[in-house]
Backbone as XML, in Angstrom:
<?xml version="1.0"?>
<chain id="A" units="angstrom">
  <residue number="1" name="MET">
    <atom name="N" x="99.315" y="116.028" z="115.844"/>
    <atom name="CA" x="99.908" y="117.163" z="115.180"/>
    <atom name="C" x="100.135" y="118.290" z="116.189"/>
  </residue>
  <residue number="2" name="LYS">
    <atom name="N" x="99.164" y="118.600" z="117.011"/>
    <atom name="CA" x="99.318" y="119.695" z="117.964"/>
    <atom name="C" x="100.306" y="119.345" z="119.070"/>
  </residue>
  <residue number="3" name="GLY">
    <atom name="N" x="100.654" y="118.061" z="119.225"/>
    <atom name="CA" x="101.666" y="117.654" z="120.181"/>
    <atom name="C" x="103.071" y="117.827" z="119.635"/>
  </residue>
  <residue number="4" name="CYS">
    <atom name="N" x="103.185" y="118.190" z="118.383"/>
    <atom name="CA" x="104.486" y="118.358" z="117.748"/>
    <atom name="C" x="105.046" y="119.737" z="118.062"/>
  </residue>
  <residue number="5" name="PRO">
    <atom name="N" x="106.292" y="119.801" z="118.535"/>
    <atom name="CA" x="106.877" y="121.100" z="118.837"/>
    <atom name="C" x="107.020" y="121.989" z="117.594"/>
  </residue>
  <residue number="6" name="LEU">
    <atom name="N" x="107.203" y="121.420" z="116.438"/>
    <atom name="CA" x="107.346" y="122.223" z="115.219"/>
    <atom name="C" x="106.021" y="122.809" z="114.754"/>
  </residue>
  <residue number="7" name="TYR">
    <atom name="N" x="104.931" y="122.175" z="115.134"/>
    <atom name="CA" x="103.622" y="122.695" z="114.744"/>
    <atom name="C" x="103.418" y="124.089" z="115.326"/>
  </residue>
  <residue number="8" name="HIS">
    <atom name="N" x="104.000" y="124.314" z="116.484"/>
    <atom name="CA" x="103.840" y="125.598" z="117.166"/>
    <atom name="C" x="104.958" y="126.591" z="116.841"/>
  </residue>
  <residue number="9" name="THR">
    <atom name="N" x="106.132" y="126.099" z="116.454"/>
    <atom name="CA" x="107.264" y="126.994" z="116.199"/>
    <atom name="C" x="107.688" y="127.021" z="114.744"/>
  </residue>
  <residue number="10" name="GLY">
    <atom name="N" x="107.271" y="126.024" z="113.966"/>
    <atom name="CA" x="107.650" y="125.956" z="112.561"/>
    <atom name="C" x="106.769" y="126.850" z="111.709"/>
  </residue>
  <residue number="11" name="VAL">
    <atom name="N" x="106.992" y="126.786" z="110.423"/>
    <atom name="CA" x="106.241" y="127.603" z="109.471"/>
    <atom name="C" x="105.567" y="126.676" z="108.469"/>
  </residue>
  <residue number="12" name="GLY">
    <atom name="N" x="104.268" y="126.897" z="108.214"/>
    <atom name="CA" x="103.562" y="126.104" z="107.213"/>
    <atom name="C" x="103.331" y="124.673" z="107.650"/>
  </residue>
  <residue number="13" name="TYR">
    <atom name="N" x="102.556" y="123.981" z="106.874"/>
    <atom name="CA" x="102.255" y="122.581" z="107.135"/>
    <atom name="C" x="102.104" y="121.909" z="105.782"/>
  </residue>
  <residue number="14" name="VAL">
    <atom name="N" x="102.909" y="120.903" z="105.520"/>
    <atom name="CA" x="102.943" y="120.287" z="104.199"/>
    <atom name="C" x="102.764" y="118.779" z="104.315"/>
  </residue>
  <residue number="15" name="LEU">
    <atom name="N" x="101.706" y="118.274" z="103.718"/>
    <atom name="CA" x="101.486" y="116.828" z="103.646"/>
    <atom name="C" x="102.085" y="116.297" z="102.352"/>
  </residue>
  <residue number="16" name="GLY">
    <atom name="N" x="102.269" y="114.986" z="102.294"/>
    <atom name="CA" x="102.726" y="114.361" z="101.061"/>
    <atom name="C" x="101.717" y="114.598" z="99.953"/>
  </residue>
  <residue number="17" name="HIS">
    <atom name="N" x="102.195" y="114.489" z="98.710"/>
    <atom name="CA" x="101.343" y="114.777" z="97.573"/>
    <atom name="C" x="101.636" y="113.804" z="96.439"/>
  </residue>
  <residue number="18" name="GLY">
    <atom name="N" x="100.583" y="113.326" z="95.816"/>
    <atom name="CA" x="100.721" y="112.423" z="94.677"/>
    <atom name="C" x="99.641" y="111.371" z="94.725"/>
  </residue>
  <residue number="19" name="PRO">
    <atom name="N" x="99.607" y="110.532" z="93.703"/>
    <atom name="CA" x="98.553" y="109.519" z="93.632"/>
    <atom name="C" x="98.753" y="108.394" z="94.646"/>
  </residue>
  <residue number="20" name="LYS">
    <atom name="N" x="97.659" y="107.893" z="95.152"/>
    <atom name="CA" x="97.726" y="106.768" z="96.097"/>
    <atom name="C" x="98.204" y="105.498" z="95.410"/>
  </residue>
  <residue number="21" name="THR">
    <atom name="N" x="98.144" y="105.487" z="94.090"/>
    <atom name="CA" x="98.573" y="104.316" z="93.317"/>
    <atom name="C" x="100.033" y="104.418" z="92.880"/>
  </residue>
  <residue number="22" name="ALA">
    <atom name="N" x="100.755" y="105.416" z="93.352"/>
    <atom name="CA" x="102.144" y="105.621" z="92.933"/>
    <atom name="C" x="103.007" y="104.401" z="93.230"/>
  </residue>
  <residue number="23" name="LYS">
    <atom name="N" x="103.833" y="104.051" z="92.279"/>
    <atom name="CA" x="104.793" y="102.944" z="92.455"/>
    <atom name="C" x="106.121" y="103.467" z="92.998"/>
  </residue>
  <residue number="24" name="LEU">
    <atom name="N" x="106.327" y="104.799" z="92.879"/>
    <atom name="CA" x="107.554" y="105.433" z="93.329"/>
    <atom name="C" x="107.221" y="106.547" z="94.314"/>
  </residue>
  <residue number="25" name="ALA">
    <atom name="N" x="107.934" y="106.550" z="95.446"/>
    <atom name="CA" x="107.789" y="107.622" z="96.433"/>
    <atom name="C" x="109.161" y="108.226" z="96.689"/>
  </residue>
  <residue number="26" name="LEU">
    <atom name="N" x="109.199" y="109.548" z="96.729"/>
    <atom name="CA" x="110.414" y="110.280" z="97.043"/>
    <atom name="C" x="110.186" y="111.010" z="98.362"/>
  </residue>
  <residue number="27" name="VAL">
    <atom name="N" x="111.153" y="110.904" z="99.283"/>
    <atom name="CA" x="110.973" y="111.497" z="100.605"/>
    <atom name="C" x="112.166" y="112.371" z="100.964"/>
  </residue>
  <residue number="28" name="GLY">
    <atom name="N" x="111.893" y="113.665" z="101.176"/>
    <atom name="CA" x="112.909" y="114.608" z="101.611"/>
    <atom name="C" x="112.898" y="114.737" z="103.120"/>
  </residue>
  <residue number="29" name="GLU">
    <atom name="N" x="113.605" y="115.734" z="103.623"/>
    <atom name="CA" x="113.719" y="115.892" z="105.066"/>
    <atom name="C" x="112.676" y="116.820" z="105.659"/>
  </residue>
  <residue number="30" name="ALA">
    <atom name="N" x="112.520" y="118.021" z="105.100"/>
    <atom name="CA" x="111.581" y="119.000" z="105.648"/>
    <atom name="C" x="111.219" y="119.999" z="104.553"/>
  </residue>
  <residue number="31" name="PRO">
    <atom name="N" x="110.056" y="120.617" z="104.672"/>
    <atom name="CA" x="109.666" y="121.611" z="103.666"/>
    <atom name="C" x="110.582" y="122.830" z="103.676"/>
  </residue>
  <residue number="32" name="GLY">
    <atom name="N" x="110.814" y="123.384" z="102.495"/>
    <atom name="CA" x="111.518" y="124.654" z="102.369"/>
    <atom name="C" x="110.523" y="125.789" z="102.462"/>
  </residue>
  <residue number="33" name="ALA">
    <atom name="N" x="111.000" y="127.007" z="102.299"/>
    <atom name="CA" x="110.137" y="128.191" z="102.405"/>
    <atom name="C" x="109.021" y="128.170" z="101.364"/>
  </residue>
  <residue number="34" name="ASP">
    <atom name="N" x="109.358" y="127.844" z="100.109"/>
    <atom name="CA" x="108.338" y="127.802" z="99.052"/>
    <atom name="C" x="107.299" y="126.721" z="99.323"/>
  </residue>
  <residue number="35" name="GLU">
    <atom name="N" x="107.755" y="125.593" z="99.835"/>
    <atom name="CA" x="106.854" y="124.489" z="100.140"/>
    <atom name="C" x="105.916" y="124.859" z="101.287"/>
  </residue>
  <residue number="36" name="ALA">
    <atom name="N" x="106.453" y="125.490" z="102.326"/>
    <atom name="CA" x="105.634" y="125.912" z="103.472"/>
    <atom name="C" x="104.566" y="126.900" z="103.029"/>
  </residue>
  <residue number="37" name="GLU">
    <atom name="N" x="104.931" y="127.794" z="102.120"/>
    <atom name="CA" x="103.976" y="128.791" z="101.626"/>
    <atom name="C" x="102.901" y="128.151" z="100.746"/>
  </residue>
  <residue number="38" name="ALA">
    <atom name="N" x="103.311" y="127.218" z="99.875"/>
    <atom name="CA" x="102.376" y="126.589" z="98.939"/>
    <atom name="C" x="101.598" y="125.436" z="99.564"/>
  </residue>
  <residue number="39" name="GLY">
    <atom name="N" x="102.139" y="124.838" z="100.630"/>
    <atom name="CA" x="101.495" y="123.678" z="101.232"/>
    <atom name="C" x="101.705" y="122.406" z="100.431"/>
  </residue>
  <residue number="40" name="LEU">
    <atom name="N" x="102.710" y="122.402" z="99.555"/>
    <atom name="CA" x="103.019" y="121.239" z="98.711"/>
    <atom name="C" x="104.515" y="120.938" z="98.785"/>
  </residue>
  <residue number="41" name="PRO">
    <atom name="N" x="104.892" y="119.650" z="98.739"/>
    <atom name="CA" x="106.308" y="119.312" z="98.804"/>
    <atom name="C" x="107.027" y="119.548" z="97.475"/>
  </residue>
  <residue number="42" name="PHE">
    <atom name="N" x="108.280" y="119.953" z="97.573"/>
    <atom name="CA" x="109.188" y="120.085" z="96.428"/>
    <atom name="C" x="108.631" y="120.944" z="95.298"/>
  </residue>
  <residue number="43" name="VAL">
    <atom name="N" x="108.275" y="122.186" z="95.623"/>
    <atom name="CA" x="107.821" y="123.130" z="94.601"/>
    <atom name="C" x="108.788" y="124.297" z="94.432"/>
  </residue>
  <residue number="44" name="GLY">
    <atom name="N" x="109.792" y="124.403" z="95.288"/>
    <atom name="CA" x="110.775" y="125.483" z="95.203"/>
    <atom name="C" x="111.942" y="125.084" z="94.317"/>
  </residue>
  <residue number="45" name="GLY">
    <atom name="N" x="113.117" y="125.592" z="94.638"/>
    <atom name="CA" x="114.320" y="125.319" z="93.853"/>
    <atom name="C" x="114.632" y="123.841" z="93.748"/>
  </residue>
  <residue number="46" name="ALA">
    <atom name="N" x="114.574" y="123.125" z="94.868"/>
    <atom name="CA" x="114.824" y="121.680" z="94.841"/>
    <atom name="C" x="113.770" y="120.967" z="94.000"/>
  </residue>
  <residue number="47" name="GLY">
    <atom name="N" x="112.556" y="121.480" z="94.035"/>
    <atom name="CA" x="111.479" y="120.895" z="93.229"/>
    <atom name="C" x="111.718" y="121.058" z="91.743"/>
  </residue>
  <residue number="48" name="HIS">
    <atom name="N" x="112.294" y="122.193" z="91.348"/>
    <atom name="CA" x="112.599" y="122.403" z="89.928"/>
    <atom name="C" x="113.672" y="121.419" z="89.456"/>
  </residue>
  <residue number="49" name="ILE">
    <atom name="N" x="114.663" y="121.188" z="90.313"/>
    <atom name="CA" x="115.707" y="120.204" z="89.989"/>
    <atom name="C" x="115.092" y="118.812" z="89.916"/>
  </residue>
  <residue number="50" name="LEU">
    <atom name="N" x="114.239" y="118.497" z="90.892"/>
    <atom name="CA" x="113.560" y="117.200" z="90.901"/>
    <atom name="C" x="112.727" y="117.014" z="89.631"/>
  </residue>
  <residue number="51" name="ASP">
    <atom name="N" x="111.995" y="118.040" z="89.235"/>
    <atom name="CA" x="111.192" y="117.964" z="88.004"/>
    <atom name="C" x="112.069" y="117.660" z="86.794"/>
  </residue>
  <residue number="52" name="ALA">
    <atom name="N" x="113.222" y="118.326" z="86.703"/>
    <atom name="CA" x="114.129" y="118.103" z="85.578"/>
    <atom name="C" x="114.668" y="116.676" z="85.583"/>
  </residue>
  <residue number="53" name="LEU">
    <atom name="N" x="115.010" y="116.160" z="86.767"/>
    <atom name="CA" x="115.522" y="114.790" z="86.866"/>
    <atom name="C" x="114.447" y="113.768" z="86.501"/>
  </residue>
  <residue number="54" name="LEU">
    <atom name="N" x="113.230" y="113.995" z="86.991"/>
    <atom name="CA" x="112.133" y="113.088" z="86.651"/>
    <atom name="C" x="111.869" y="113.099" z="85.149"/>
  </residue>
  <residue number="55" name="LYS">
    <atom name="N" x="111.886" y="114.285" z="84.560"/>
    <atom name="CA" x="111.662" y="114.402" z="83.115"/>
    <atom name="C" x="112.748" y="113.659" z="82.347"/>
  </residue>
  <residue number="56" name="GLN">
    <atom name="N" x="113.993" y="113.842" z="82.766"/>
    <atom name="CA" x="115.122" y="113.162" z="82.120"/>
    <atom name="C" x="114.977" y="111.642" z="82.221"/>
  </residue>
  <residue number="57" name="ALA">
    <atom name="N" x="114.427" y="111.173" z="83.329"/>
    <atom name="CA" x="114.227" y="109.729" z="83.527"/>
    <atom name="C" x="112.951" y="109.224" z="82.864"/>
  </residue>
  <residue number="58" name="GLY">
    <atom name="N" x="112.159" y="110.137" z="82.322"/>
    <atom name="CA" x="110.915" y="109.731" z="81.672"/>
    <atom name="C" x="109.815" y="109.367" z="82.652"/>
  </residue>
  <residue number="59" name="ILE">
    <atom name="N" x="109.872" y="109.939" z="83.845"/>
    <atom name="CA" x="108.875" y="109.647" z="84.881"/>
    <atom name="C" x="108.018" y="110.889" z="85.094"/>
  </residue>
  <residue number="60" name="PRO">
    <atom name="N" x="106.746" y="110.841" z="84.772"/>
    <atom name="CA" x="105.878" y="112.002" z="85.012"/>
    <atom name="C" x="105.712" y="112.252" z="86.513"/>
  </residue>
  <residue number="61" name="ARG">
    <atom name="N" x="105.896" y="113.498" z="86.932"/>
    <atom name="CA" x="105.760" y="113.837" z="88.353"/>
    <atom name="C" x="104.386" y="113.444" z="88.883"/>
  </residue>
  <residue number="62" name="LYS">
    <atom name="N" x="103.371" y="113.546" z="88.037"/>
    <atom name="CA" x="102.013" y="113.228" z="88.486"/>
    <atom name="C" x="101.852" y="111.754" z="88.864"/>
  </residue>
  <residue number="63" name="GLU">
    <atom name="N" x="102.849" y="110.916" z="88.555"/>
    <atom name="CA" x="102.802" y="109.497" z="88.905"/>
    <atom name="C" x="103.626" y="109.163" z="90.146"/>
  </residue>
  <residue number="64" name="VAL">
    <atom name="N" x="104.222" y="110.191" z="90.768"/>
    <atom name="CA" x="105.132" y="109.996" z="91.904"/>
    <atom name="C" x="104.511" y="110.579" z="93.170"/>
  </residue>
  <residue number="65" name="PHE">
    <atom name="N" x="104.622" y="109.855" z="94.274"/>
    <atom name="CA" x="104.202" y="110.390" z="95.566"/>
    <atom name="C" x="105.425" y="111.040" z="96.193"/>
  </residue>
  <residue number="66" name="ILE">
    <atom name="N" x="105.283" y="112.304" z="96.613"/>
    <atom name="CA" x="106.400" y="113.056" z="97.167"/>
    <atom name="C" x="106.049" y="113.519" z="98.578"/>
  </residue>
  <residue number="67" name="ASP">
    <atom name="N" x="106.973" y="113.318" z="99.499"/>
    <atom name="CA" x="106.715" y="113.611" z="100.904"/>
    <atom name="C" x="107.990" y="114.104" z="101.579"/>
  </residue>
  <residue number="68" name="ASN">
    <atom name="N" x="107.877" y="114.453" z="102.840"/>
    <atom name="CA" x="109.004" y="114.832" z="103.685"/>
    <atom name="C" x="108.888" y="114.121" z="105.018"/>
  </residue>
  <residue number="69" name="VAL">
    <atom name="N" x="109.998" y="113.973" z="105.708"/>
    <atom name="CA" x="109.988" y="113.379" z="107.044"/>
    <atom name="C" x="109.226" y="114.291" z="108.001"/>
  </residue>
  <residue number="70" name="LEU">
    <atom name="N" x="109.505" y="115.597" z="107.931"/>
    <atom name="CA" x="108.810" y="116.570" z="108.772"/>
    <atom name="C" x="107.722" y="117.265" z="107.969"/>
  </residue>
  <residue number="71" name="ARG">
    <atom name="N" x="106.642" y="117.643" z="108.627"/>
    <atom name="CA" x="105.517" y="118.316" z="107.967"/>
    <atom name="C" x="105.654" y="119.839" z="107.968"/>
  </residue>
  <residue number="72" name="CYS">
    <atom name="N" x="106.324" y="120.397" z="108.980"/>
    <atom name="CA" x="106.477" y="121.855" z="109.102"/>
    <atom name="C" x="107.923" y="122.251" z="108.843"/>
  </residue>
  <residue number="73" name="ARG">
    <atom name="N" x="108.093" y="123.429" z="108.273"/>
    <atom name="CA" x="109.440" y="123.968" z="108.072"/>
    <atom name="C" x="110.003" y="124.342" z="109.437"/>
  </residue>
  <residue number="74" name="PRO">
    <atom name="N" x="111.142" y="123.780" z="109.809"/>
    <atom name="CA" x="111.710" y="124.083" z="111.121"/>
    <atom name="C" x="112.178" y="125.533" z="111.223"/>
  </residue>
  <residue number="75" name="PRO">
    <atom name="N" x="112.134" y="126.109" z="112.422"/>
    <atom name="CA" x="112.633" y="127.479" z="112.607"/>
    <atom name="C" x="114.089" y="127.581" z="112.148"/>
  </residue>
  <residue number="76" name="GLY">
    <atom name="N" x="114.380" y="128.632" z="111.397"/>
    <atom name="CA" x="115.732" y="128.821" z="110.900"/>
    <atom name="C" x="116.140" y="127.784" z="109.870"/>
  </residue>
  <residue number="77" name="ASN">
    <atom name="N" x="115.187" y="126.990" z="109.409"/>
    <atom name="CA" x="115.440" y="125.915" z="108.449"/>
    <atom name="C" x="116.508" y="124.934" z="108.940"/>
  </residue>
  <residue number="78" name="LYS">
    <atom name="N" x="116.574" y="124.735" z="110.255"/>
    <atom name="CA" x="117.533" y="123.805" z="110.851"/>
    <atom name="C" x="116.779" y="122.583" z="111.357"/>
  </residue>
  <residue number="79" name="TYR">
    <atom name="N" x="117.199" y="121.413" z="110.909"/>
    <atom name="CA" x="116.557" y="120.180" z="111.353"/>
    <atom name="C" x="116.701" y="120.086" z="112.864"/>
  </residue>
  <residue number="80" name="PRO">
    <atom name="N" x="115.611" y="119.801" z="113.577"/>
    <atom name="CA" x="115.670" y="119.774" z="115.043"/>
    <atom name="C" x="116.567" y="118.639" z="115.558"/>
  </residue>
  <residue number="81" name="THR">
    <atom name="N" x="116.992" y="118.798" z="116.787"/>
    <atom name="CA" x="117.838" y="117.788" z="117.422"/>
    <atom name="C" x="117.218" y="117.358" z="118.746"/>
  </residue>
  <residue number="82" name="GLY">
    <atom name="N" x="117.761" y="116.324" z="119.328"/>
    <atom name="CA" x="117.361" y="115.858" z="120.652"/>
    <atom name="C" x="115.895" y="115.502" z="120.773"/>
  </residue>
  <residue number="83" name="LYS">
    <atom name="N" x="115.302" y="115.909" z="121.899"/>
    <atom name="CA" x="113.905" y="115.583" z="122.175"/>
    <atom name="C" x="112.956" y="116.236" z="121.180"/>
  </residue>
  <residue number="84" name="THR">
    <atom name="N" x="113.310" y="117.421" z="120.708"/>
    <atom name="CA" x="112.461" y="118.103" z="119.718"/>
    <atom name="C" x="112.400" y="117.281" z="118.441"/>
  </residue>
  <residue number="85" name="ARG">
    <atom name="N" x="113.548" y="116.781" z="117.994"/>
    <atom name="CA" x="113.586" y="115.945" z="116.791"/>
    <atom name="C" x="112.756" y="114.678" z="116.975"/>
  </residue>
  <residue number="86" name="THR">
    <atom name="N" x="112.966" y="114.002" z="118.087"/>
    <atom name="CA" x="112.249" y="112.763" z="118.364"/>
    <atom name="C" x="110.738" y="112.995" z="118.379"/>
  </residue>
  <residue number="87" name="ALA">
    <atom name="N" x="110.307" y="114.049" z="119.046"/>
    <atom name="CA" x="108.877" y="114.353" z="119.132"/>
    <atom name="C" x="108.316" y="114.732" z="117.762"/>
  </residue>
  <residue number="88" name="ALA">
    <atom name="N" x="109.047" y="115.563" z="117.025"/>
    <atom name="CA" x="108.570" y="116.000" z="115.705"/>
    <atom name="C" x="108.465" y="114.822" z="114.745"/>
  </residue>
  <residue number="89" name="GLU">
    <atom name="N" x="109.491" y="113.991" z="114.683"/>
    <atom name="CA" x="109.456" y="112.838" z="113.774"/>
    <atom name="C" x="108.336" y="111.881" z="114.152"/>
  </residue>
  <residue number="90" name="SER">
    <atom name="N" x="108.139" y="111.674" z="115.451"/>
    <atom name="CA" x="107.071" y="110.795" z="115.911"/>
    <atom name="C" x="105.692" y="111.329" z="115.519"/>
  </residue>
  <residue number="91" name="GLN">
    <atom name="N" x="105.474" y="112.609" z="115.754"/>
    <atom name="CA" x="104.186" y="113.219" z="115.417"/>
    <atom name="C" x="103.960" y="113.210" z="113.908"/>
  </residue>
  <residue number="92" name="CYS">
    <atom name="N" x="104.973" y="113.579" z="113.143"/>
    <atom name="CA" x="104.833" y="113.631" z="111.683"/>
    <atom name="C" x="104.614" y="112.238" z="111.106"/>
  </residue>
  <residue number="93" name="ARG">
    <atom name="N" x="105.201" y="111.243" z="111.719"/>
    <atom name="CA" x="105.066" y="109.856" z="111.244"/>
    <atom name="C" x="103.594" y="109.427" z="111.269"/>
  </residue>
  <residue number="94" name="GLN">
    <atom name="N" x="102.807" y="109.981" z="112.180"/>
    <atom name="CA" x="101.384" y="109.637" z="112.256"/>
    <atom name="C" x="100.626" y="110.060" z="111.007"/>
  </residue>
  <residue number="95" name="TYR">
    <atom name="N" x="101.184" y="111.040" z="110.274"/>
    <atom name="CA" x="100.526" y="111.548" z="109.067"/>
    <atom name="C" x="101.238" y="111.079" z="107.807"/>
  </residue>
  <residue number="96" name="ASP">
    <atom name="N" x="102.068" y="110.066" z="107.953"/>
    <atom name="CA" x="102.816" y="109.512" z="106.828"/>
    <atom name="C" x="101.905" y="108.585" z="106.034"/>
  </residue>
  <residue number="97" name="ALA">
    <atom name="N" x="101.642" y="108.935" z="104.796"/>
    <atom name="CA" x="100.760" y="108.123" z="103.947"/>
    <atom name="C" x="101.469" y="106.887" z="103.406"/>
  </residue>
  <residue number="98" name="ILE">
    <atom name="N" x="102.797" y="106.932" z="103.320"/>
    <atom name="CA" x="103.544" y="105.804" z="102.765"/>
    <atom name="C" x="103.440" y="104.618" z="103.712"/>
  </residue>
  <residue number="99" name="GLY">
    <atom name="N" x="102.925" y="103.538" z="103.201"/>
    <atom name="CA" x="102.713" y="102.341" z="103.995"/>
    <atom name="C" x="101.317" y="102.239" z="104.570"/>
  </residue>
  <residue number="100" name="ARG">
    <atom name="N" x="100.590" y="103.340" z="104.573"/>
    <atom name="CA" x="99.212" y="103.335" z="105.070"/>
    <atom name="C" x="98.229" y="103.396" z="103.920"/>
  </residue>
  <residue number="101" name="SER">
    <atom name="N" x="98.258" y="104.498" z="103.184"/>
    <atom name="CA" x="97.329" y="104.631" z="102.061"/>
    <atom name="C" x="98.049" y="104.609" z="100.716"/>
  </residue>
  <residue number="102" name="VAL">
    <atom name="N" x="99.355" y="104.811" z="100.728"/>
    <atom name="CA" x="100.171" y="104.747" z="99.517"/>
    <atom name="C" x="101.147" y="103.589" z="99.706"/>
  </residue>
  <residue number="103" name="HIS">
    <atom name="N" x="101.192" y="102.690" z="98.742"/>
    <atom name="CA" x="102.047" y="101.501" z="98.856"/>
    <atom name="C" x="102.989" y="101.414" z="97.662"/>
  </residue>
  <residue number="104" name="PRO">
    <atom name="N" x="104.011" y="102.273" z="97.637"/>
    <atom name="CA" x="104.925" y="102.263" z="96.495"/>
    <atom name="C" x="105.794" y="101.008" z="96.472"/>
  </residue>
  <residue number="105" name="VAL">
    <atom name="N" x="106.290" y="100.696" z="95.305"/>
    <atom name="CA" x="107.231" y="99.589" z="95.155"/>
    <atom name="C" x="108.614" y="100.043" z="95.616"/>
  </residue>
  <residue number="106" name="VAL">
    <atom name="N" x="108.931" y="101.321" z="95.341"/>
    <atom name="CA" x="110.238" y="101.879" z="95.673"/>
    <atom name="C" x="110.059" y="103.191" z="96.436"/>
  </residue>
  <residue number="107" name="VAL">
    <atom name="N" x="110.803" y="103.331" z="97.537"/>
    <atom name="CA" x="110.863" y="104.586" z="98.285"/>
    <atom name="C" x="112.304" y="105.079" z="98.180"/>
  </residue>
  <residue number="108" name="VAL">
    <atom name="N" x="112.472" y="106.289" z="97.650"/>
    <atom name="CA" x="113.802" y="106.871" z="97.499"/>
    <atom name="C" x="113.972" y="107.987" z="98.531"/>
  </residue>
  <residue number="109" name="PRO">
    <atom name="N" x="114.864" y="107.779" z="99.496"/>
    <atom name="CA" x="115.114" y="108.840" z="100.477"/>
    <atom name="C" x="115.994" y="109.920" z="99.859"/>
  </residue>
  <residue number="110" name="LEU">
    <atom name="N" x="115.583" y="111.175" z="100.034"/>
    <atom name="CA" x="116.338" y="112.309" z="99.508"/>
    <atom name="C" x="116.994" y="113.051" z="100.660"/>
  </residue>
  <residue number="111" name="GLY">
    <atom name="N" x="117.814" y="112.352" z="101.393"/>
    <atom name="CA" x="118.500" y="112.934" z="102.538"/>
    <atom name="C" x="118.683" y="111.884" z="103.618"/>
  </residue>
  <residue number="112" name="ASP">
    <atom name="N" x="119.613" y="112.168" z="104.514"/>
    <atom name="CA" x="119.974" y="111.199" z="105.546"/>
    <atom name="C" x="118.834" y="110.910" z="106.521"/>
  </residue>
  <residue number="113" name="LYS">
    <atom name="N" x="118.042" y="111.935" z="106.872"/>
    <atom name="CA" x="116.938" y="111.717" z="107.812"/>
    <atom name="C" x="115.906" y="110.764" z="107.221"/>
  </residue>
  <residue number="114" name="ALA">
    <atom name="N" x="115.604" y="110.926" z="105.943"/>
    <atom name="CA" x="114.649" y="110.031" z="105.286"/>
    <atom name="C" x="115.228" y="108.626" z="105.162"/>
  </residue>
  <residue number="115" name="LEU">
    <atom name="N" x="116.516" y="108.523" z="104.861"/>
    <atom name="CA" x="117.165" y="107.214" z="104.783"/>
    <atom name="C" x="117.032" y="106.477" z="106.106"/>
  </residue>
  <residue number="116" name="LYS">
    <atom name="N" x="117.330" y="107.163" z="107.190"/>
    <atom name="CA" x="117.278" y="106.533" z="108.513"/>
    <atom name="C" x="115.845" y="106.144" z="108.890"/>
  </residue>
  <residue number="117" name="LEU">
    <atom name="N" x="114.888" y="107.003" z="108.558"/>
    <atom name="CA" x="113.499" y="106.728" z="108.898"/>
    <atom name="C" x="112.964" y="105.493" z="108.169"/>
  </residue>
  <residue number="118" name="TYR">
    <atom name="N" x="113.314" y="105.363" z="106.900"/>
    <atom name="CA" x="112.752" y="104.271" z="106.105"/>
    <atom name="C" x="113.579" y="102.999" z="106.074"/>
  </residue>
  <residue number="119" name="THR">
    <atom name="N" x="114.872" y="103.077" z="106.419"/>
    <atom name="CA" x="115.692" y="101.867" z="106.346"/>
    <atom name="C" x="116.442" y="101.551" z="107.631"/>
  </residue>
  <residue number="120" name="LYS">
    <atom name="N" x="116.480" y="102.492" z="108.561"/>
    <atom name="CA" x="117.242" y="102.385" z="109.811"/>
    <atom name="C" x="118.745" y="102.495" z="109.578"/>
  </residue>
  <residue number="121" name="HIS">
    <atom name="N" x="119.180" y="102.781" z="108.353"/>
    <atom name="CA" x="120.585" y="103.040" z="108.054"/>
    <atom name="C" x="120.817" y="104.542" z="108.142"/>
  </residue>
  <residue number="122" name="SER">
    <atom name="N" x="122.063" y="104.936" z="108.275"/>
    <atom name="CA" x="122.386" y="106.362" z="108.215"/>
    <atom name="C" x="123.676" y="106.525" z="107.427"/>
  </residue>
  <residue number="123" name="GLY">
    <atom name="N" x="124.022" y="107.756" z="107.146"/>
    <atom name="CA" x="125.198" y="108.014" z="106.325"/>
    <atom name="C" x="124.858" y="107.829" z="104.857"/>
  </residue>
  <residue number="124" name="ILE">
    <atom name="N" x="123.994" y="108.698" z="104.326"/>
    <atom name="CA" x="123.465" y="108.517" z="102.977"/>
    <atom name="C" x="124.575" y="108.422" z="101.926"/>
  </residue>
  <residue number="125" name="THR">
    <atom name="N" x="125.676" y="109.125" z="102.122"/>
    <atom name="CA" x="126.767" y="109.071" z="101.147"/>
    <atom name="C" x="127.333" y="107.656" z="101.048"/>
  </residue>
  <residue number="126" name="ARG">
    <atom name="N" x="127.429" y="106.987" z="102.169"/>
    <atom name="CA" x="127.957" y="105.621" z="102.193"/>
    <atom name="C" x="127.049" y="104.651" z="101.432"/>
  </residue>
  <residue number="127" name="TRP">
    <atom name="N" x="125.736" y="104.910" z="101.439"/>
    <atom name="CA" x="124.785" y="104.003" z="100.831"/>
    <atom name="C" x="124.409" y="104.397" z="99.389"/>
  </residue>
  <residue number="128" name="ARG">
    <atom name="N" x="124.998" y="105.473" z="98.901"/>
    <atom name="CA" x="124.691" y="105.953" z="97.552"/>
    <atom name="C" x="124.817" y="104.824" z="96.535"/>
  </residue>
  <residue number="129" name="GLY">
    <atom name="N" x="123.784" y="104.681" z="95.704"/>
    <atom name="CA" x="123.789" y="103.661" z="94.661"/>
    <atom name="C" x="123.396" y="102.278" z="95.145"/>
  </residue>
  <residue number="130" name="SER">
    <atom name="N" x="123.088" y="102.139" z="96.417"/>
    <atom name="CA" x="122.717" y="100.839" z="96.982"/>
    <atom name="C" x="121.220" y="100.653" z="96.994"/>
  </residue>
  <residue number="131" name="ILE">
    <atom name="N" x="120.815" y="99.411" z="96.966"/>
    <atom name="CA" x="119.405" y="99.066" z="97.137"/>
    <atom name="C" x="119.277" y="98.478" z="98.535"/>
  </residue>
  <residue number="132" name="LEU">
    <atom name="N" x="118.484" y="99.136" z="99.365"/>
    <atom name="CA" x="118.318" y="98.710" z="100.745"/>
    <atom name="C" x="116.873" y="98.300" z="100.987"/>
  </residue>
  <residue number="133" name="SER">
    <atom name="N" x="116.697" y="97.373" z="101.889"/>
    <atom name="CA" x="115.325" y="97.034" z="102.295"/>
    <atom name="C" x="115.132" y="97.469" z="103.727"/>
  </residue>
  <residue number="134" name="LYS">
    <atom name="N" x="113.885" y="97.570" z="104.099"/>
    <atom name="CA" x="113.547" y="98.066" z="105.431"/>
    <atom name="C" x="114.021" y="97.171" z="106.499"/>
  </residue>
</chain>
């Protein structure tokens, strides 16, 4: 964690949250301002939308594991690039509970960075509605 460039320049630190027995995991890209302040993923505006969608689908949030690719909110809320991105993703991956302590049946990437991390595909719009395996 301390080897991560965002740990020193980013804001807040947010780990994934939810039950270890979750069958569904949702993964975003990076914490927003509300998430960095609360230390929990998807509690701000995007979290309210997510809550409404989960409710509409009949899925209790308490049964879902929610995480982000990055643990710290990047400076200026801009996803890092180049060596900073590579180092941050590598460091954050060490604290990724999905596949280690949480073994969901389905992982839903909520953004292109999460799609690439979990499936090695990119261009989330192109893959919309598709079922991909790792």
